[in-house]
C-alpha positions as CSV (number, residue, x, y, z in Angstrom):
1,M,139.7,50.9,111.4
2,N,137.6,47.7,112.0
3,L,134.4,46.5,109.6
4,R,131.7,48.4,112.1
5,T,133.7,51.3,111.7
6,K,133.3,51.4,108.0
7,I,129.7,50.3,107.7
8,V,128.8,53.1,110.2
9,A,131.1,55.6,107.4
10,L,129.4,54.3,104.5
11,A,125.8,55.0,106.2
12,V,126.7,58.2,107.2
13,A,129.1,59.8,104.4
14,P,126.0,59.3,101.6
15,L,123.6,61.1,104.3
16,L,125.8,63.8,104.5
17,V,127.0,64.1,101.0
18,A,123.5,64.4,100.0
19,L,122.9,67.1,102.5
20,V,125.4,68.9,101.4
21,L,124.3,69.2,98.1
22,V,120.9,69.8,99.1
23,A,122.2,72.7,101.3
24,L,123.9,74.1,98.3
25,A,121.3,73.9,96.0
26,V,118.9,75.3,98.4
27,R,121.4,78.6,98.9
28,H,121.6,78.8,95.3
29,Q,118.0,78.3,94.4
30,E,117.5,81.2,97.1
31,R,119.7,83.7,95.9
32,D,119.1,83.6,92.4
33,L,115.3,84.4,93.6
34,A,116.3,86.9,96.0
35,R,118.2,88.1,92.9
36,R,115.4,88.1,90.4
37,E,112.8,89.4,93.2
38,K,114.8,92.2,94.0
39,A,115.2,93.1,90.1
40,L,112.0,92.8,89.7
41,I,110.9,94.9,92.7
42,E,113.2,97.2,91.4
43,Q,112.2,97.5,88.1
44,T,108.4,97.9,89.3
45,Y,109.1,100.5,91.6
46,M,111.0,102.6,89.4
47,N,107.8,101.9,86.8
48,Q,106.2,103.6,89.5
49,R,108.1,106.4,90.1
50,R,108.2,107.3,86.3
51,N,104.6,107.1,86.1
52,E,104.2,109.2,89.5
53,L,106.8,111.7,87.7
54,R,105.4,112.0,84.4
55,S,102.2,112.7,86.2
56,Y,103.3,115.7,88.5
57,V,105.5,116.9,85.0
58,D,101.6,117.0,83.4
59,L,100.1,118.8,86.0
60,A,102.7,121.4,86.2
61,V,102.3,122.2,82.8
62,S,98.6,122.4,82.9
63,I,98.9,124.6,85.7
64,V,100.4,127.2,83.6
65,K,99.5,126.1,80.0
66,P,96.7,129.0,79.6
67,L,99.5,131.2,80.4
68,Y,101.3,129.9,78.0
69,D,98.4,129.1,75.3
70,A,96.4,132.3,75.9
71,G,98.2,134.9,78.0
72,P,101.1,137.7,75.9
73,D,104.6,136.5,76.0
74,D,106.2,138.9,77.9
75,D,108.1,138.9,81.4
76,A,104.6,139.2,83.5
77,T,103.1,136.2,82.5
78,R,106.2,134.4,82.5
79,A,106.5,135.8,85.9
80,E,103.3,134.4,86.9
81,A,104.1,131.3,85.4
82,L,107.3,130.8,87.5
83,R,105.4,132.0,90.4
84,R,102.9,129.0,90.1
85,L,105.2,126.7,89.5
86,G,107.7,127.6,92.7
87,A,104.3,127.0,94.6
88,L,104.0,123.4,93.9
89,D,105.4,121.0,95.7
90,Y,104.9,117.6,97.1
91,G,106.3,116.1,100.4
92,S,109.8,117.5,102.2
93,D,112.0,116.8,98.8
94,G,109.2,117.0,96.0
95,Y,109.5,120.1,93.8
96,F,109.7,121.7,90.5
97,F,112.6,123.3,88.6
98,V,112.6,125.7,85.8
99,Y,115.8,126.0,83.5
100,D,116.3,127.6,80.2
101,M,117.6,126.1,77.1
102,Q,121.2,127.7,78.0
103,G,121.5,126.0,81.3
104,L,120.8,129.5,83.2
105,S,118.6,128.7,86.3
106,L,115.1,130.2,86.1
107,M,113.4,128.8,89.0
108,H,114.5,126.5,91.9
109,S,112.2,126.7,95.1
110,R,114.5,124.2,97.1
111,Q,117.7,126.5,96.4
112,P,116.5,129.5,95.4
113,E,120.8,130.4,95.2
114,L,121.0,129.0,92.2
115,V,118.4,131.0,90.6
116,G,120.5,133.3,88.1
117,Q,123.3,131.0,88.0
118,T,124.2,129.1,84.7
119,L,125.3,125.8,85.3
120,W,125.6,124.1,82.0
121,D,129.0,122.5,82.9
122,L,127.8,121.1,86.4
123,R,128.7,117.7,87.0
124,D,127.7,115.1,89.3
125,S,130.6,112.7,91.2
126,Q,130.1,110.6,88.8
127,G,131.1,112.5,86.1
128,R,127.6,113.1,84.5
129,A,127.2,116.5,83.1
130,T,123.8,117.0,84.4
131,I,122.0,119.8,83.2
132,Q,123.2,119.2,80.0
133,D,121.6,115.8,80.0
134,L,118.0,117.6,80.8
135,V,118.3,119.9,78.0
136,G,119.0,117.8,75.7
137,R,116.5,115.1,76.8
138,A,113.8,118.1,77.1
139,R,114.9,119.0,73.3
140,E,114.2,115.2,72.4
141,G,110.4,116.0,73.7
142,G,110.7,114.5,77.4
143,G,112.3,111.8,79.3
144,F,113.5,110.1,82.0
145,V,117.2,111.0,83.2
146,E,119.3,109.8,86.6
147,Y,121.2,111.6,87.9
148,Q,123.0,112.9,92.0
149,W,121.4,116.2,93.4
150,R,121.3,117.2,96.9
151,K,119.1,115.7,99.0
152,P,116.7,118.9,100.7
153,S,115.9,116.6,103.9
154,S,119.5,115.2,104.6
155,A,121.5,118.0,102.7
156,Q,123.5,114.8,101.5
157,L,124.2,113.6,97.5
158,A,121.5,111.2,96.6
159,P,120.5,109.3,93.3
160,K,117.7,110.9,91.5
161,L,115.4,110.3,88.8
162,G,114.6,113.2,87.0
163,Y,111.7,113.7,84.1
164,V,112.0,117.1,82.3
165,T,109.3,118.6,79.2
166,A,110.0,121.5,76.8
167,L,108.3,124.8,76.3
168,P,109.3,125.9,72.7
169,R,107.9,128.9,72.8
170,W,109.4,130.6,76.1
171,N,112.6,128.8,75.7
172,W,112.4,126.8,78.9
173,M,113.0,123.2,80.2
174,L,110.4,122.4,83.2
175,G,110.8,119.3,85.0
176,T,110.9,117.4,88.5
177,G,112.8,114.3,90.0
178,L,112.0,111.6,92.8
179,Y,115.0,110.2,94.7
180,L,116.4,107.3,94.9
181,D,118.0,106.4,98.1
182,D,114.7,104.7,99.6
183,I,114.5,102.7,96.5
184,D,118.2,101.7,97.8
185,A,117.4,101.4,101.3
186,A,114.3,98.9,100.3
187,M,116.7,96.9,98.1
188,Q,119.3,96.6,101.4
189,A,116.7,95.4,103.9
190,L,115.3,93.0,101.0
191,D,118.9,92.0,100.4
192,R,119.0,91.3,104.3
193,Q,115.8,89.7,104.7
194,T,117.0,87.0,102.0
195,G,120.4,86.5,103.3
196,N,118.2,86.1,106.5
197,N,116.0,83.2,105.0
198,V,118.8,81.5,103.3
199,T,121.0,81.5,106.9
200,T,117.3,79.8,108.5
201,T,117.4,77.4,106.1
202,M,120.9,76.4,106.4
203,L,120.5,76.3,109.8
204,W,117.4,74.1,109.6
205,I,119.2,72.1,106.8
206,A,122.4,71.5,109.8
207,G,119.9,70.2,112.5
208,I,118.4,68.2,109.9
209,A,121.6,66.2,109.5
210,A,122.8,66.7,112.8
211,L,119.5,64.7,114.0
212,C,120.3,62.4,111.5
213,L,123.5,61.8,112.6
214,G,122.4,61.2,115.8
215,V,120.1,58.9,114.6
216,V,122.4,56.6,112.8
217,S,124.9,56.9,115.7
218,A,122.2,55.7,118.3
219,T,121.2,53.2,115.9
220,G,124.3,52.0,116.0
221,L,125.5,51.9,118.9
222,L,122.6,50.4,120.0
223,L,123.3,47.5,117.9
224,N,126.7,47.3,119.0
225,L,125.8,46.7,122.3
226,S,123.0,44.2,121.4
227,E,125.9,42.4,119.3
228,H,128.5,42.8,122.3
229,R,125.9,40.9,124.5
230,V,124.7,38.3,122.2
231,A,128.6,37.4,121.6
232,E,129.5,37.7,125.0
233,A,126.9,35.3,126.5
234,R,127.9,32.8,123.2
235,L,131.8,33.3,124.5
236,R,130.5,32.1,128.2
237,L,128.6,29.3,126.5
238,L,131.5,28.5,124.5
239,A,133.8,28.6,127.6
240,R,131.7,26.4,129.8
241,Q,131.4,23.6,126.8
242,V,135.5,23.8,126.8
243,V,135.7,23.3,130.6
244,Q,133.1,20.7,130.8
245,S,134.3,19.2,127.6
246,Q,138.3,18.9,129.3
247,E,136.9,17.9,132.3
248,D,134.9,14.9,130.4
249,E,138.1,14.4,129.2
250,R,140.4,14.5,131.9
251,A,137.7,12.3,133.9
252,H,138.2,9.6,130.4
253,L,142.2,9.8,130.3
254,A,142.4,8.8,134.5
255,R,139.8,5.9,133.8
256,E,141.9,4.5,131.0
257,L,145.2,5.4,132.9
258,H,143.9,4.1,135.9
259,D,142.6,0.8,134.1
260,G,145.6,0.1,132.1
261,T,148.1,0.6,134.9
262,S,145.8,-1.8,137.6
263,Q,146.2,-4.1,135.1
264,T,149.7,-3.9,134.8
265,L,150.3,-3.9,138.1
266,V,148.3,-7.4,138.8
267,S,150.3,-8.6,136.1
268,A,153.2,-7.9,137.7
269,K,152.3,-9.2,141.1
270,L,150.9,-12.4,140.1
271,L,154.3,-12.8,137.9
272,V,156.4,-11.7,141.1
273,E,154.7,-13.9,143.7
274,S,155.1,-16.8,141.3
275,G,158.4,-16.6,141.0
276,V,158.8,-15.8,144.9
277,D,157.3,-19.5,145.1
278,A,159.4,-21.0,142.1
279,L,162.2,-19.7,144.4
280,E,160.4,-21.2,147.4
281,R,159.9,-24.5,145.8
282,A,163.7,-25.5,145.0
283,R,164.6,-24.1,148.4
284,E,166.6,-21.5,147.3
285,P,167.1,-18.1,148.9
286,V,164.2,-15.5,147.7
287,P,166.4,-12.4,146.8
288,P,165.5,-9.5,149.1
289,V,164.9,-7.0,146.1
290,L,162.1,-9.4,145.3
291,G,160.0,-9.1,148.6
292,K,160.3,-4.8,147.8
293,A,159.3,-5.1,144.3
294,L,156.3,-7.1,145.5
295,Q,155.3,-4.6,148.4
296,R,156.0,-1.7,146.4
297,I,153.7,-2.8,144.0
298,R,151.0,-3.8,146.3
299,I,151.5,-0.1,147.6
300,A,151.2,1.7,144.2
301,G,148.1,-0.5,143.5
302,G,146.7,0.3,146.8
303,G,143.3,1.9,145.2
304,A,142.7,-1.7,143.3
305,P,140.8,-4.3,145.4
306,H,142.5,-7.1,144.2
307,L,145.5,-5.3,145.0
308,A,145.5,-4.6,148.7
309,Q,146.5,-7.4,150.8
310,P,148.5,-7.6,153.9
311,A,151.6,-6.2,154.0
312,A,152.8,-9.2,156.2
313,G,153.0,-11.3,152.7
314,A,156.0,-8.7,151.7
315,A,157.7,-9.5,154.6
316,R,157.1,-13.2,154.0
317,H,158.5,-13.1,151.0
318,A,161.2,-11.0,151.1
319,G,162.5,-13.2,153.7
320,P,165.0,-16.1,153.1
321,A,163.6,-19.2,152.1
322,R,160.4,-19.0,154.7
323,R,158.5,-22.4,154.3
324,A,155.7,-22.2,157.1
325,G,152.6,-23.6,156.8
326,T,151.0,-27.1,156.2
327,P,151.6,-28.7,152.5
328,G,147.4,-28.6,151.6
329,R,147.5,-25.2,152.0
330,R,150.9,-24.6,150.5
331,V,149.0,-26.2,147.5
332,Q,146.0,-24.8,147.3
333,R,147.4,-21.6,147.3
334,R,149.9,-22.7,144.4
335,G,146.7,-23.9,142.5
336,R,145.0,-20.6,142.9
337,R,148.0,-18.3,141.9
338,D,148.4,-20.2,139.0
339,R,144.8,-19.4,137.9
340,L,146.1,-16.2,138.7
341,V,148.6,-16.2,136.7
342,R,146.9,-17.4,133.4
343,A,143.9,-15.0,133.7
344,G,146.7,-11.8,133.8
345,R,149.1,-12.9,131.6
346,P,147.6,-11.3,128.4
347,A,147.4,-8.3,129.7
348,L,150.8,-8.2,131.0
349,R,152.1,-8.9,127.4
350,A,149.8,-6.2,126.1
351,S,151.6,-4.5,128.7
352,A,155.1,-4.9,128.7
353,G,154.6,-5.0,124.5
354,S,153.5,-1.2,124.6
355,Q,156.3,-0.3,127.3
356,D,158.6,-2.5,124.5
357,R,157.8,-0.2,121.9
358,A,157.6,3.3,123.6
359,L,160.6,3.5,126.0
360,P,164.2,2.1,125.1
361,H,165.5,-1.2,126.7
362,R,167.8,0.2,129.5
363,P,170.3,-2.4,131.0
364,G,168.7,-2.8,135.1
365,G,165.7,-1.6,134.1
366,A,161.9,-2.3,134.7
367,H,162.0,-4.3,131.1
368,Q,164.7,-6.9,132.4
369,C,163.0,-7.6,135.8
370,A,159.7,-8.0,133.6
371,Q,161.6,-10.5,132.1
372,A,163.6,-11.9,134.8
373,C,160.1,-12.5,136.6
374,A,158.2,-14.0,133.4
375,G,161.3,-16.4,133.1
376,A,160.6,-17.7,137.3
377,A,157.0,-18.2,136.3
378,G,158.1,-20.2,133.4
379,V,160.4,-22.3,135.5
380,H,157.7,-22.6,138.6
381,R,155.3,-24.1,136.0
382,A,157.2,-26.8,134.3
383,R,158.0,-27.7,137.7
384,L,154.0,-28.1,138.6
385,R,153.6,-29.9,135.7
386,R,156.5,-32.3,136.5
387,R,155.9,-32.9,140.1
388,P,153.3,-35.8,141.0
389,R,149.5,-34.6,142.1
390,E,148.9,-34.6,145.6
391,P,145.7,-36.0,147.3
392,G,145.3,-31.8,148.5
393,D,145.7,-30.7,145.4
394,R,142.9,-29.4,143.4
C-alpha cells in the first residue's frame, strides 16, 4: 500500500465510521421513539375505549333503571328489562350481555344459543376463567376485564375488553365489550410505518455516504492525475537537463582530449624530425621505422593544421641518408626545427610524464621510442652548438 492510498484510507475511514455511528444512533432513536409512540397511542386508544365502554354500560343501566327502581320484582319486569337490553347494540360487533352471579347466561343478543347455559367454568385460549373474572369484577362494584371471545363479524376468537356492573337486587351482572383486534391492526400498521421510516432514513444515510465517498475518490483521482502531470513534466525537464549535461561533458572531454593529443603528437613529430636530421648530418642511415613513425604521426594528426604536411616528407625521411637541397635551405630548415623543438619540449615532457604515471614501462613500447627520439634530439642540438655558423644561418 503506497502513501497516497494510506492518505485516502485515513480520510475515508473516519467518514465511514462517523456515518455508521450516525446510522446506528438514528436507528436506535427511531426505534425508541416508535416504541414510546406505540405505547402512547395504545394507552390513549385503550383509555378512549374504556370511557366508551363505561358510557355504553351507563346508557344500558339508565334504560332498565326505571324498571329496577319502581317496578315490582317479578319475572315479567325482569323479562321486560332483558328485552330492552337485547334491543340495544352499537355496530356489528357491539352488544350487551346479562349473567347471574352463578354464571348462568340470561341474555346474549349475538349468541342466543348460550342463553340458559351455565358458563361458570368457561375458559379462553389463554386459560383465563372468563365468566368468573367478569362476575368477580361486578361484585367489586364494576370494572374492566380483558379476555378472548368469538367475534360475531368474523366468527374468530379475538381479544376483547369488557366492562361490567352489578344489579344486586336482581342478582344480575350487566356488561358489554369492545374487540381489540383493530387496535392490534393499528399497532402493526404503525410498526410497519416506523420500519419504513427507519429504512428510508438508512437509505438516505447510505446515499450520503456513497456520495461523500464518490466525492473523496474523485478528488483523490483528480489530485493524482494532476500530480502525475506535474511529475511527468518535471521528469521530462530533468531528462533534457541530464542529456544536455552529458552532451556538454562529452564535448568538453572531446576538446580536452583533442588538445592534449594534438600537443603530444606535435612534440613527438618534432622530436622524430630532429632525430632524423641528426642522423642525416652524421651521415648515418636513417632507420625506416622512424620514417614510418613520422608518417603515422602525421596521419594521426591530420585534423591539426600544424601536423598536416605533405606525405612526401615521410618518404624523404624514410629513405637511407637522403641529402638533397642546398646548404642554405638546410640551414633554414634546421633553425626553424630547433625553434619548434624548443617550443614543443614542455608539452612532450608533460605528456610523457602523464603517460609514465598511467602506464607501465614495457620493452619496445612507445616509452622507449620517445626516449630514443629525445636522445637523438639532444645529440642534434649538441652538434649544432659545435658547428660554426655559416653566412646563410639566422
